C-alpha positions in Angstrom: -20.8 -4.0 -47.4 -18.7 -3.9 -43.9 -19.5 -5.7 -41.1 -20.4 -3.7 -38.1 -19.4 -4.2 -35.0 -20.2 -3.5 -31.0 -18.0 -2.0 -29.1 -17.5 -4.1 -25.8 -18.0 -1.5 -23.3 -15.1 -2.4 -20.2 -15.2 -0.9 -17.3 -12.6 2.1 -16.6 -9.3 1.5 -14.6 -9.7 3.3 -11.0 -8.1 6.4 -11.1 -4.9 7.5 -9.8 -5.9 9.5 -7.3 -7.7 6.6 -5.6 -5.0 4.2 -6.4 -2.8 6.0 -3.9 -5.5 5.5 -1.2 -5.6 1.9 -1.9 -1.9 1.7 -1.8 -1.6 3.6 1.6 -4.1 1.0 3.1 -1.9 -1.9 1.7 1.0 -0.4 3.2 0.0 0.8 6.7 -2.0 -2.7 6.8 1.2 -4.6 6.7 2.7 -3.1 9.8 -1.0 -3.7 11.2 -0.8 -7.4 10.7 2.9 -7.6 12.5 1.1 -5.4 15.3 -1.6 -8.0 15.3 0.0 -10.7 16.1 2.6 -9.3 18.3 0.1 -7.5 20.7 -1.6 -10.5 21.8 1.7 -12.6 22.0 3.5 -9.9 24.1 0.5 -9.7 26.5 0.6 -13.6 26.5 4.3 -13.2 27.4 3.6 -11.3 30.6 0.3 -13.4 31.9 -2.0 -16.2 30.7 -5.1 -14.5 32.4 -7.9 -14.6 30.3 -9.1 -11.3 31.6 -6.1 -10.0 31.2 -5.6 -11.1 27.6 -9.4 -9.6 27.2 -8.4 -6.2 28.7 -5.7 -5.4 25.6 -8.7 -6.5 23.2 -11.2 -4.3 24.7 -8.9 -1.3 24.4 -8.4 -1.6 21.5 -12.1 -1.7 20.4 -12.5 0.9 23.0 -11.9 3.8 20.7 -15.4 3.0 18.6 -16.9 3.7 21.7 -15.9 6.5 23.5 -13.8 8.4 20.4 -15.8 7.8 16.9 -18.5 10.1 18.2 -16.4 13.0 18.1 -14.1 11.8 15.9 -16.6 11.9 13.0 -18.1 15.3 13.7 -14.8 16.9 13.6 -14.0 15.0 10.6 -17.0 16.8 8.7 -15.1 19.9 9.3 -11.5 19.1 9.0 -9.9 18.7 5.4 -10.4 14.7 4.8 -6.7 14.7 3.4 -4.9 16.0 6.5 -6.8 14.5 8.5 -5.6 11.1 7.0 -2.1 12.4 6.9 -2.2 13.7 10.6 -3.9 10.4 11.7 -1.2 8.2 10.2 1.7 9.8 11.6 0.1 10.3 15.1 -0.2 6.3 14.8 3.5 5.9 13.9 4.6 7.8 16.9 2.6 5.8 19.0 3.9 2.6 17.9 7.6 4.2 18.1 6.9 4.7 21.8 5.6 1.2 22.6 8.6 -0.3 20.3 11.2 1.8 22.8 9.4 0.4 26.0 9.9 -3.4 24.5 13.1 -2.7 23.7 13.5 -1.6 27.4 11.8 -4.3 28.7 9.0 -2.5 30.2 5.9 -3.4 28.2 3.2 -4.4 30.6 -0.4 -5.5 30.1 -1.8 -1.9 30.9 1.0 -0.3 28.6 0.1 -2.5 25.8 -3.7 -1.7 26.1 -2.7 2.0 26.1 -1.2 1.9 23.1 -4.0 -0.1 21.6 -6.2 2.6 22.4 -3.9 5.0 20.8 -3.3 3.3 17.7 -7.2 2.1 17.1 -8.2 6.0 18.2 -5.8 7.0 15.0 -7.6 4.3 12.8 -11.1 5.8 13.7 -10.0 9.1 12.4 -8.5 7.7 9.6 -11.4 5.6 8.5 -14.1 8.2 8.7 -12.0 10.5 6.6 -11.1 7.9 4.3 -14.6 7.1 3.7 -15.5 10.4 2.9 -12.7 10.6 0.4 -13.5 7.5 -1.3 -17.7 9.1 -1.6 -16.3 12.6 -2.7 -14.2 11.1 -5.9 -16.9 8.4 -6.9 -19.9 10.2 -6.6 -22.5 9.2 -9.1 -20.6 6.1 -9.7 -21.9 3.2 -7.4 -20.2 0.5 -9.2 -16.7 2.4 -9.3 -17.5 2.9 -5.4 -17.7 -0.7 -4.4 -14.8 -1.7 -6.8 -12.7 0.9 -4.6 -14.0 -0.4 -1.6 -13.8 -4.0 -2.3 -10.1 -3.3 -3.3 -9.7 -1.5 0.0 -11.0 -4.4 2.2 -9.0 -6.9 0.1 -6.0 -4.7 0.4 -6.2 -4.1 4.2 -7.2 -7.5 4.9 -4.0 -8.7 2.6 -1.7 -7.3 5.0 -3.7 -7.2 8.0 -4.2 -11.1 8.3 -1.9 -12.1 5.1 1.4 -10.8 5.1 1.7 -9.1 8.3 0.6 -11.9 11.0 3.3 -14.7 10.2 5.9 -12.0 9.5 5.4 -10.1 12.8 5.0 -13.7 14.8 8.1 -14.7 13.5 9.6 -11.5 14.3 8.4 -11.4 17.6 10.4 -14.5 18.4 13.6 -13.5 16.8 13.2 -9.6 18.7 9.6 -8.8 20.4 10.3 -5.2 19.5 10.8 -5.8 15.6 7.3 -6.2 14.5 6.6 -3.0 16.9 9.0 -1.1 14.4 7.8 -2.5 11.2 4.5 -0.9 11.9 6.0 2.3 12.8 7.6 2.8 9.6 4.5 1.6 7.9 2.4 4.3 9.3 4.9 6.7 8.3 5.1 5.2 4.6 1.2 5.2 4.2 1.2 9.2 5.2 4.0 10.1 2.6 1.0 8.4 0.0 -1.6 10.0 1.3 0.1 13.6 1.2 -0.4 12.8 -3.1 -4.0 12.6 -2.9 -5.7 15.7 -4.3 -7.7 18.1 -1.8 -11.6 17.9 -2.7 -12.5 20.9 -4.5 -15.4 23.0 -2.6 -18.8 22.6 -4.4 -21.4 24.7 -4.8 -24.0 22.5 -3.1 -21.9 21.6 -0.4 -24.0 22.6 2.7 -22.5 25.3 4.6 -24.1 24.6 8.2 -22.3 21.6 9.6 -18.8 23.4 10.1 -20.7 25.7 12.5 -22.8 23.2 14.3 -21.1 21.8 17.7 -20.0 18.8 18.2 -22.9 17.7 20.2 -25.8 19.1 17.9 -23.5 17.3 15.3 -23.5 14.0 17.0 -27.1 14.5 17.7 -28.3 15.0 14.4 -26.1 12.0 13.2 -28.0 9.8 15.4 -31.7 11.2 15.1 -31.0 10.6 11.2 -29.9 7.2 11.5 -32.6 6.4 14.1 -35.2 7.3 11.5 -33.8 5.4 8.8 -35.3 1.6 8.9 -32.5 -0.2 6.9 -29.7 1.4 8.3 -30.9 1.5 12.0 -31.4 -2.3 11.8 -27.8 -2.7 10.3 -26.2 -1.1 12.9 -27.8 -2.9 15.3 -27.4 -6.4 13.6 -23.7 -5.3 13.2 -23.1 -4.3 16.7 -24.5 -8.0 17.7 -22.1 -9.2 15.0 -19.5 -7.4 16.5 -20.0 -8.1 20.2 -19.9 -12.1 19.6 -16.9 -11.9 17.2 -14.7 -10.3 19.5 -15.7 -12.6 22.2 -13.6 -15.7 20.2 -11.0 -12.8 18.9 -9.9 -11.8 22.1 -9.4 -15.2 23.3 -7.8 -16.7 20.0 -4.3 -16.5 21.1 -4.8 -18.7 24.3 -6.9 -20.9 22.3 -4.1 -21.4 19.7 -1.1 -21.9 22.4 -2.5 -23.2 25.1 -2.1 -27.1 25.1 -6.0 -27.9 25.9 -6.4 -25.8 22.7 -4.6 -26.2 19.6 -1.3 -26.2 21.0 0.6 -23.9 18.5 3.7 -22.2 18.9 3.9 -18.1 19.3 6.0 -18.7 15.6 2.9 -20.3 14.5 0.2 -18.3 15.8 0.5 -15.6 13.2 -0.4 -18.1 10.0 -3.6 -19.1 12.4 -4.3 -15.5 11.6 -3.6 -16.1 8.2 -6.6 -18.2 7.6 -9.0 -14.9 8.2 -7.1 -13.5 5.0 -7.7 -16.6 2.9 -11.6 -16.0 3.0 -11.2 -12.2 3.2 -9.1 -11.7 0.3 -11.7 -13.5 -1.9 -14.5 -11.9 0.1 -13.0 -8.1 -1.4 -13.6 -9.1 -4.7 -16.6 -11.2 -4.5 -18.5 -8.9 -2.5 -19.6 -6.2 -5.2 -20.4 -9.5 -7.2 -22.9 -10.4 -4.4 -24.4 -7.1 -4.1 -24.9 -6.9 -7.7 -27.7 -9.8 -7.0 -28.8 -9.5 -3.6 -29.7 -6.2 -1.6 -27.6 -4.5 0.9 -29.8 -6.3 3.7 -30.1 -9.9 2.6 -25.7 -10.3 1.7 -25.4 -8.8 5.3 -27.9 -11.0 6.7 -26.4 -14.3 4.5 -22.9 -13.6 5.7 -23.7 -13.1 9.6 -25.5 -16.3 9.3 -22.8 -18.2 7.8 -20.2 -16.8 10.9 -22.7 -17.4 13.3 -22.0 -21.5 12.5 -18.1 -21.1 13.0 -18.1 -20.6 16.8 -19.1 -23.7 17.7 -17.1 -25.4 15.3 -14.0 -23.9 17.0 -15.1 -25.2 20.3 -15.5 -28.9 19.1 -11.9 -28.9 17.4 -8.5 -29.3 18.5 -7.3 -29.6 14.9 -5.3 -26.3 13.5 -6.3 -27.1 9.9 -10.0 -27.1 10.6 -9.8 -24.3 13.0 -8.0 -22.6 9.9 -10.9 -23.6 7.9 -13.2 -21.8 10.1 -11.7 -18.7 10.4 -10.9 -18.8 6.4 -14.9 -18.8 5.8 -15.2 -16.1 8.9 -13.0 -13.9 6.9 -14.8 -14.1 3.6 -17.8 -13.3 5.4 -16.5 -10.2 7.3 -15.5 -8.8 4.1 -19.1 -9.1 2.2 -20.5 -7.8 5.9 -17.9 -4.9 5.6 -18.7 -4.0 1.8 -22.0 -4.0 2.2 -22.3 -1.6 5.4 -19.8 0.4 3.8 -22.0 0.6 0.7 -24.9 0.9 2.2 -24.0 4.0 4.4 -22.7 6.0 1.3 -25.8 4.7 -0.7 -28.7 5.8 1.5 -27.0 8.9 3.5 -27.1 11.9 1.8 -23.3 13.2 1.5 -23.8 16.3 3.8 -24.5 13.6 6.6 -22.4 11.1 5.9 -19.7 11.7 8.3 -22.2 12.2 11.2 -24.0 9.2 10.3 -20.9 7.0 9.4 -20.3 7.9 13.2 -23.7 6.8 14.8 -23.5 3.3 13.1 -20.1 2.8 14.4 -21.1 3.9 17.8 -23.9 1.0 17.8 -22.0 -1.5 15.5 -18.2 -1.4 16.5 -19.0 0.0 20.2 -20.1 -3.1 21.6 -16.6 -5.0 20.6 -14.9 -3.9 23.8 -18.0 -5.4 25.8 -17.7 -8.4 23.9 -14.3 -9.0 24.4 -14.5 -8.4 28.6 -17.5 -10.6 28.2 -16.0 -13.3 26.7 -12.4 -13.0 29.3 -15.0 -13.0 32.0 -16.4 -16.5 30.5 -13.4 -18.1 30.0 -11.9 -17.2 33.3 -14.8 -18.7 35.0 -15.3 -21.6 33.0 -13.4 -22.1 29.5 -12.9 -21.0 26.4 -14.9 -23.2 24.5 -17.7 -22.3 26.6 -17.4 -18.5 25.4 -17.1 -19.7 22.1 -20.5 -21.9 22.4 -22.1 -18.6 24.1 -20.8 -16.5 20.9 -22.8 -19.0 18.6 -25.8 -19.3 20.9 -26.2 -15.3 21.3 -25.2 -14.3 17.8 -27.9 -16.7 16.5 -30.7 -15.1 18.7 -29.9 -11.8 17.6 -29.9 -13.0 13.9 -33.1 -14.5 14.3 -34.9 -11.7 15.7 -33.3 -8.9 13.4 -34.1 -10.9 10.4 -37.6 -10.5 10.9 -37.5 -6.6 10.7 -34.2 -6.6 7.8 -35.7 -9.0 5.3 -39.5 -7.6 5.4 -39.3 -6.0 2.4 
């Protein structure tokens, strides 16, 4: 009698069409990491005023509030692949212009803020189209969707927070224009990769009406749907509070790191402080799907935000770069879990024909609070101190989390 063997079921590899999306995110994020370190250093080289520094951070977040509502409604009616390519090409051109200004020694806080706005506006269109591409190509397979979302999150974190920032800060010391040039080149490479993503074939059950709706009607329909959905509505409000307090801290990070009464780091070392965010973020990417197999979307978000809330007062209490880096590493892990949980929750709960408009509404609420938080943090630091801004960020987030938890964890 022959022994019966039980086949071991293994998860299939991520398809090549989705690997191109992950590879494009990896390439462009490296340039973005260099941009992330170079822009605040360039602003700090012009002025040490916390309000002026926070203006640049606020400008980079403002598109979530003023562009995002229109972007997603438009993306729903545009070819997703073409939107991805055009968004990256546009960002590449914008960063190339910033490079020329830096070479000519014409950069100013307002010009850096304008460039940051344009780059992030392109990211809004890119992100909206990319999530639709992933949702289209992973339909009826939530595990694959979570894996792809986790891989994209890990790739973006690796480039934006691990590889790019130290390279960007070091390149800035050598030549201030060099990290900006690297970002422009990375966007071009990403556009080339995304051009290989196949077009989505039109399905028989695709809704024919969204393309005929006006932008105003599309935006309003997404807002109404989100307002009526208890889980996503609460997640959007909680995410908005988390982003408000997080940007209070991140907008001041360059001054906190380089001031003598802060960590006292050199410019070339600032990028390594951002790297600490990636240590947790890279771990959080693959960990997030495992967390979601054990916890609901709501509980995973509440747990991650609660952990991150405790970190801002800790930053205010320390002058040790090592301890500050450890706090940021934990913050990066928590942020990755929140990101993957929220993205997967939107894709899970939202009908496919409404996904674009709901993502826009969610981001308008969740990410739209970011620029307000950056400006508020700058005002607090200008009138009192950076440490005071960090303390207020922790207290405000703790109060919001307590209020939201009563609703979000009810079931």
